[in-house]
C-alpha positions in Angstrom: 14.2 2.9 10.8 16.3 0.6 13.0 17.9 -0.9 9.8 18.8 2.6 8.5 20.5 3.2 11.9 22.4 -0.1 11.5 23.7 0.9 8.1 24.8 4.2 9.5 26.6 2.6 12.3 28.4 0.3 9.9 29.5 3.2 7.8 30.8 5.1 10.9 32.6 2.1 12.2 34.3 1.5 8.8 35.5 5.1 8.8 36.8 4.9 12.4 38.7 1.7 11.9 40.1 2.7 8.5 42.5 0.2 7.2 42.4 -1.8 10.5 38.9 -3.0 9.5 40.5 -5.0 6.7 42.8 -6.9 9.0 40.3 -8.5 11.4 36.9 -9.7 10.3 35.5 -9.2 13.9 35.9 -5.4 13.6 32.9 -5.3 11.1 30.7 -7.8 13.0 27.7 -6.2 14.7 26.2 -8.2 17.6 24.2 -5.8 19.7 21.5 -5.0 17.1 19.6 -8.1 16.0 16.4 -8.2 14.0 13.2 -9.5 15.7 12.1 -13.0 14.8 9.1 -13.2 12.6 7.4 -16.4 11.4 6.6 -16.0 7.7 3.3 -17.3 6.2 3.5 -20.9 4.9 2.0 -19.8 1.5 2.1 -16.7 -0.7 -0.3 -14.1 0.8 -0.5 -15.7 4.2 0.0 -13.2 7.0 3.3 -13.3 8.9 3.3 -13.6 12.7 3.7 -9.8 13.3 1.0 -8.7 10.9 -2.2 -7.0 11.9 -5.3 -8.5 10.2 -7.5 -5.8 8.7 -10.0 -8.1 7.1 -10.3 -11.9 7.5 -13.4 -12.4 5.5 -15.8 -12.5 8.5 -16.7 -8.9 9.3 -15.9 -5.2 9.0 -15.1 -4.6 12.7 -11.8 -2.9 11.7 -13.4 -0.5 9.3 -15.8 2.4 9.4 -17.4 4.7 6.9 -14.8 7.3 5.7 -17.5 10.0 5.6 -19.5 9.5 8.8 -17.2 7.4 11.0 -20.2 5.0 11.5 -20.4 1.3 10.5 -19.0 0.5 7.1 -21.8 -0.1 4.6 -20.1 -2.7 2.3 -21.4 -6.2 1.9 -19.5 -9.1 3.5 -20.2 -12.5 1.8 -18.2 -15.7 1.0 -15.1 -14.4 2.7 -14.9 -11.1 0.8 -16.1 -7.5 1.2 -17.7 -5.9 -1.8 -18.4 -2.2 -2.6 -22.1 -1.3 -2.3 -22.7 1.5 -4.7 -23.4 4.8 -3.0 -22.4 3.6 0.5 -19.2 5.6 0.3 -15.5 4.9 1.0 -14.5 2.9 4.0 -11.3 3.3 6.1 -9.5 1.5 8.9 -10.2 2.4 12.4 -6.5 2.4 13.1 -3.9 4.7 11.5 -0.6 3.7 9.9 2.6 5.3 8.7 5.4 3.3 7.1 4.0 -0.1 6.4 3.8 -3.2 4.3 0.3 -3.9 3.0 -1.1 -7.1 1.4 -4.5 -6.9 -0.2 -6.4 -9.1 -2.6 -9.0 -7.7 -5.0 -11.4 -8.7 -7.7 -13.3 -6.8 -10.4 -16.7 -8.0 -11.6 -16.6 -11.0 -13.9 -19.3 -9.4 -16.1 -17.9 -6.5 -18.0 -20.4 -3.7 -18.3 -18.4 -0.6 -19.2 -14.9 0.5 -20.4 -12.0 2.7 -19.4 -12.4 4.2 -15.9 -15.9 2.8 -15.6 -14.8 -0.8 -15.5 -14.1 -2.3 -12.1 -12.8 1.0 -10.6 -11.8 1.4 -7.0 -8.7 2.5 -5.1 -6.5 1.9 -2.1 -5.4 5.2 -0.4 -2.5 5.2 2.0 -3.0 7.7 4.8 -6.3 8.4 3.0 -4.4 10.5 0.5 -2.1 8.5 -1.8 -3.9 6.3 -4.2 -2.8 2.9 -5.6 -5.3 2.4 -8.4 -7.6 -0.6 -8.6 -9.2 -1.1 -12.1 -10.0 -3.9 -14.5 -7.1 -3.3 -16.8 -7.3 -6.6 -18.7 -7.6 -5.6 -22.4 -9.1 -2.3 -21.2 -7.7 0.9 -22.6 -7.5 4.0 -20.4 -4.9 6.7 -19.6 -1.8 4.7 -18.4 -1.3 6.7 -15.2 -4.8 5.7 -14.2 -4.7 2.0 -15.0 -4.4 -0.8 -12.4 -1.2 -0.5 -10.4 -0.7 3.2 -11.2 -0.1 5.7 -8.5 -3.1 7.6 -9.7 -2.4 10.4 -12.1 1.3 10.1 -11.2 3.2 6.9 -12.0 2.5 4.5 -14.8 3.1 0.8 -13.7 6.2 -0.8 -15.2 4.1 -3.5 -16.7 0.4 -4.5 -16.9 0.1 -7.7 -14.8 -3.7 -7.7 -14.7 -5.7 -10.9 -14.6 -9.0 -11.5 -16.3 -12.2 -9.9 -14.9 -13.6 -12.0 -12.0 -10.2 -13.4 -11.0 -8.6 -12.6 -7.7 -5.5 -10.4 -7.8 -3.0 -9.3 -5.3 -1.1 -6.1 -4.3 1.9 -6.2 -2.0 3.0 -2.7 -1.3 5.8 -1.1 0.8 4.8 2.4 1.7 7.1 5.0 3.3 5.2 8.0 4.7 6.2 11.6 3.9 8.2 13.6 6.5 7.5 17.3 7.2 9.5 19.9 8.9 8.2 21.8 12.0 7.1 24.6 9.8 5.1 22.2 7.6 7.4 22.0 4.5 7.9 18.7 2.9 11.3 17.2 3.8 11.1 13.7 2.5 8.3 12.8 0.0 6.4 9.5 0.4 7.6 6.5 -1.6 6.1 3.2 -2.6 7.0 -0.2 -4.1 4.3 -2.4 -5.4 4.0 -6.0 -6.6 1.0 -6.9 -8.6 0.3 -10.6 -8.7 4.0 -11.1 -7.7 5.3 -8.8 -10.4 7.1 -5.6 -9.5 5.2 -2.7 -11.1 6.3 0.3 -9.0 9.9 0.3 -7.9 10.5 2.7 -4.9 8.9 5.6 -6.7 8.6 9.0 -5.2 4.9 10.1 -4.7 4.5 13.7 -5.8 1.7 14.5 -3.3 -1.9 13.5 -2.5 -3.7 11.9 -5.5 -5.8 14.5 -7.4 -8.3 13.9 -10.2 -7.9 17.5 -11.5 -4.7 19.5 -11.2 -1.2 18.8 -9.9 -0.5 17.2 -6.4 0.8 19.5 -3.7 2.0 18.3 -0.3 0.3 19.8 2.7 1.4 18.9 6.3 -0.4 16.1 8.0 -0.1 13.6 10.8 2.6 10.9 10.6 -0.1 8.2 10.5 -3.4 7.9 8.7 -6.0 5.3 7.8 -6.0 2.9 4.9 -9.1 3.9 2.8 -10.8 1.8 0.1 -12.8 3.6 -2.5 -16.5 3.3 -3.6 -16.3 4.3 -7.2 -19.7 2.8 -8.0 -18.4 -0.6 -9.2 -18.9 -3.8 -7.2 -15.2 -4.5 -6.6 -14.4 -7.0 -3.9 -11.5 -7.3 -1.4 -10.2 -10.1 0.8 -7.2 -11.2 2.9 -6.0 -7.7 4.0 -3.1 -7.5 6.4 -0.6 -4.9 7.3 2.8 -4.7 9.0 4.2 -1.6 10.7 7.7 -0.8 9.4 
């Protein structure tokens, strides 16, 4: 939000100075608002200095069962967490609003089904807005339900899926929805997603919470919510999960 404010201040300053702003370069220089210093990761996927680590491959201390609030029932092995069928979704203990999320995932190397039954899981922002996880390598399904889709809403721009059993990455920038005091939607949620470094969702407007049946409808909710990972019955694995508040 601070950068939106900066842009607004620049616009107002330009209007105030008018033609005078074109005579002296110093009239358009802003010195009082400076971005904080962040040390970027040395390699792609490495967390920057201001990121919060949600899963480092060691334990599920930052996660709980989405149904009971008790300990998360997924398996942690070899630096990854894997869905245990029937254990249920898991969610972060902390809640987040506007954020940048990095997450790596892997569908089973052995293909046992097709369509939505093949390596299915999902990443829900604020527990409501789903970025689909699916084995979409040479696997036909409805396009707004394939990997990288905003489930049942936005088809990914391209299919950047890797082969089953290979690790894949999502880098997402999520903007939470804003509601008025009377609960009406004022600003819908938006999301940009990179799949394996390829942009697949470009600042798209999310129409409402993800629905399997029917159309999405916004209902008022808190400004922050947990990140939820889905148990869809397939042993999908996750690793190297970190998040930055925006």
